[in-house]
C-alpha positions as CSV (number, residue, x, y, z in Angstrom):
1,M,0.0,0.0,0.0
2,L,2.8,2.4,0.8
3,K,4.2,1.8,-2.7
4,F,0.9,2.9,-4.2
5,I,0.7,6.1,-2.1
6,Y,4.3,7.0,-2.9
7,M,3.9,6.5,-6.7
8,A,0.5,8.2,-6.8
9,A,-0.3,11.2,-8.9
10,V,-3.3,13.5,-8.2
11,S,-5.9,15.2,-10.5
12,T,-5.0,18.7,-11.5
13,M,-8.7,19.7,-10.7
14,L,-9.3,21.6,-13.9
15,P,-11.4,24.7,-13.2
16,L,-15.1,24.0,-13.2
17,G,-16.9,25.6,-16.2
18,T,-14.0,24.7,-18.6
19,K,-15.4,23.7,-22.0
20,A,-14.8,20.1,-23.1
21,P,-11.8,19.9,-25.5
22,E,-12.6,17.9,-28.7
23,P,-11.3,14.3,-28.6
24,N,-11.2,13.4,-32.3
25,L,-9.7,10.0,-31.6
26,K,-10.3,6.5,-32.9
27,D,-12.0,3.8,-30.9
28,V,-9.6,0.9,-30.4
29,T,-12.2,-1.7,-31.1
30,T,-14.1,-0.3,-34.1
31,G,-11.7,2.2,-35.6
32,A,-14.5,4.8,-35.6
33,L,-13.6,8.4,-35.1
34,I,-15.0,9.7,-31.8
35,S,-15.8,13.4,-31.4
36,L,-18.2,15.5,-29.4
37,Q,-20.7,14.9,-32.1
38,N,-21.0,11.3,-31.1
39,F,-22.8,12.4,-27.9
40,V,-25.9,14.1,-29.3
41,H,-29.4,12.9,-29.9
42,P,-30.0,12.6,-33.7
43,A,-33.7,12.0,-33.1
44,K,-33.9,15.2,-31.0
45,G,-32.5,17.5,-33.7
46,G,-28.9,16.8,-32.7
47,V,-29.1,18.3,-29.2
48,N,-26.3,17.3,-26.8
49,K,-26.9,14.5,-24.3
50,K,-27.4,16.0,-20.8
51,A,-24.0,14.8,-19.6
52,L,-20.7,13.6,-21.0
53,L,-18.2,11.6,-19.0
54,V,-14.5,11.5,-20.2
55,I,-12.3,9.0,-18.4
56,F,-8.6,8.8,-18.7
57,M,-7.5,5.3,-17.9
58,C,-5.3,2.5,-19.2
59,R,-4.7,-1.2,-18.7
60,H,-1.6,-1.7,-16.7
61,C,-2.2,0.7,-13.8
62,P,-3.1,-0.9,-10.4
63,Y,-5.4,2.0,-9.6
64,V,-7.4,1.4,-12.7
65,K,-7.4,-2.4,-12.2
66,H,-8.8,-1.8,-8.7
67,V,-11.9,0.1,-10.1
68,Q,-12.3,-1.1,-13.7
69,K,-15.2,-3.3,-12.9
70,E,-17.1,-0.4,-11.4
71,I,-16.2,1.7,-14.4
72,A,-17.6,-1.1,-16.6
73,K,-20.7,-1.2,-14.4
74,I,-21.3,2.6,-14.8
75,G,-21.1,2.1,-18.5
76,Q,-23.7,-0.7,-18.3
77,D,-26.0,1.2,-15.9
78,Y,-26.1,4.3,-18.1
79,K,-26.0,2.6,-21.5
80,N,-29.5,3.8,-22.5
81,S,-29.4,7.1,-20.6
82,D,-28.8,10.7,-21.3
83,L,-25.1,10.2,-20.4
84,G,-22.4,9.8,-23.0
85,I,-19.1,8.2,-22.0
86,V,-15.7,8.0,-23.6
87,A,-12.6,6.5,-22.2
88,I,-9.1,7.6,-23.4
89,S,-5.7,6.1,-22.8
90,A,-2.7,8.4,-23.5
91,N,0.1,6.3,-22.1
92,D,3.3,5.8,-24.1
93,P,2.9,2.2,-25.4
94,E,6.6,1.8,-26.1
95,A,7.3,2.1,-22.4
96,Y,4.1,0.4,-21.4
97,P,3.1,-2.2,-24.0
98,E,0.1,-3.2,-22.0
99,D,-1.4,0.2,-22.8
100,A,-1.1,-0.3,-26.6
101,P,-4.3,-0.1,-28.6
102,E,-4.5,-3.8,-29.2
103,S,-4.2,-4.5,-25.5
104,L,-6.9,-1.8,-24.7
105,A,-9.2,-3.6,-27.2
106,E,-8.7,-6.8,-25.2
107,Q,-9.5,-4.9,-21.9
108,T,-12.7,-3.6,-23.5
109,K,-13.8,-7.1,-24.4
110,E,-12.8,-8.7,-21.1
111,L,-14.7,-6.1,-19.1
112,G,-17.6,-5.5,-21.5
113,F,-17.2,-1.8,-21.8
114,E,-20.3,-0.2,-23.2
115,F,-18.5,3.0,-24.4
116,P,-15.8,3.9,-26.9
117,Y,-12.2,3.5,-25.7
118,C,-9.8,5.6,-27.6
119,F,-6.0,5.8,-27.9
120,D,-4.4,9.3,-27.7
121,E,-1.2,8.6,-29.7
122,T,0.0,12.2,-29.7
123,Q,-1.1,12.8,-26.1
124,D,-2.5,16.1,-27.3
125,V,-6.0,15.3,-26.0
126,A,-4.6,14.4,-22.5
127,R,-2.7,17.7,-22.4
128,A,-5.9,19.6,-23.5
129,Y,-7.8,18.1,-20.6
130,H,-4.8,18.6,-18.2
131,A,-5.2,14.9,-17.3
132,A,-2.7,13.8,-14.7
133,C,-3.4,10.3,-13.6
134,T,-5.2,7.1,-14.3
135,P,-8.0,7.0,-13.6
136,D,-9.0,10.7,-14.1
137,F,-12.7,11.6,-14.5
138,F,-14.2,14.7,-16.2
139,L,-18.0,15.2,-16.3
140,F,-19.5,17.9,-18.5
141,D,-23.1,19.2,-18.7
142,S,-25.2,19.6,-21.8
143,D,-23.3,22.8,-22.7
144,R,-20.2,20.7,-22.4
145,K,-19.0,22.8,-19.4
146,L,-17.1,20.9,-16.7
147,V,-19.2,20.3,-13.6
148,Y,-17.2,17.5,-11.9
149,R,-13.6,16.4,-11.9
150,G,-12.2,14.1,-9.3
151,Q,-12.4,10.7,-7.8
152,L,-14.7,7.7,-8.6
153,D,-15.1,7.1,-4.9
154,D,-13.0,6.8,-1.7
155,S,-11.7,3.3,-2.6
156,R,-8.0,2.9,-3.2
157,P,-5.9,-0.3,-3.5
158,G,-5.5,-1.6,0.0
159,N,-7.7,0.8,2.0
160,N,-10.8,-1.5,2.2
161,E,-13.3,1.2,1.2
162,P,-16.1,0.0,-1.0
163,T,-15.7,0.4,-4.7
164,D,-19.2,1.7,-5.5
165,G,-18.5,4.9,-7.6
166,H,-20.5,7.0,-5.2
167,S,-18.7,10.3,-5.8
168,L,-19.0,10.1,-9.6
169,R,-22.4,8.6,-9.6
170,S,-23.7,11.4,-7.4
171,A,-22.5,14.0,-9.8
172,I,-23.9,12.1,-12.8
173,E,-27.3,11.8,-11.2
174,A,-27.3,15.5,-10.3
175,V,-26.7,16.5,-13.9
176,L,-29.2,14.1,-15.3
177,S,-31.8,15.4,-12.8
178,D,-31.1,19.0,-13.6
179,R,-29.7,19.6,-10.1
180,P,-26.5,21.4,-9.2
181,V,-23.4,19.2,-8.7
182,D,-21.8,19.3,-5.2
183,L,-18.8,21.6,-5.3
184,N,-17.0,19.6,-2.6
185,Q,-15.0,17.4,-5.0
186,K,-12.0,15.2,-4.1
187,P,-9.3,14.7,-6.6
188,S,-8.7,11.4,-8.2
189,I,-5.5,9.5,-7.3
190,G,-3.7,7.0,-9.5
191,C,-0.7,6.3,-11.7
192,S,0.7,9.3,-13.5
193,I,0.1,9.6,-17.2
194,K,3.1,8.0,-19.0
195,W,4.3,10.9,-21.2
196,K,6.5,10.2,-24.1
197,Q,10.2,11.2,-23.6
198,E,11.2,14.1,-25.8
């Protein structure tokens, strides 16, 4: 446990109200280009879904492994809702082969992710979001303004807290119910993004 704490990185806590940067990345399983336009209602005249969750994650990180089943469950629980979800991995696959696109596709299949999982080869999208760790969660409202950034819940590897996603789920439910999101938000903690060496 001490090893995890020592190696941990913490969310930058991007200012609330920040507009969602455009992803424009390919899904590792389908090859489809994923952009903000993927998260609108075509039947409702192309209006935005009420909420958009952007998750920076990967495959090798023990912090992600600790919560990945709950992340998958959130995807399943909100599959037919007004929440759009996209996961992004930006880690350098040369240094961390387990985070290469082919491996991410395997992770998607193993866990049954119900959302696009993209690979940020240039790491430009991760920089635009000021992503710092895996996992790192960013929730935007229908105007694609940031309303929540921070932890999934209080669970960490070895601390015996329940992995139930309560912090993130509470924010999602607030947005979907047109209620304000609690401003008392705790940063996510995890492995640092593995930036490419210049």
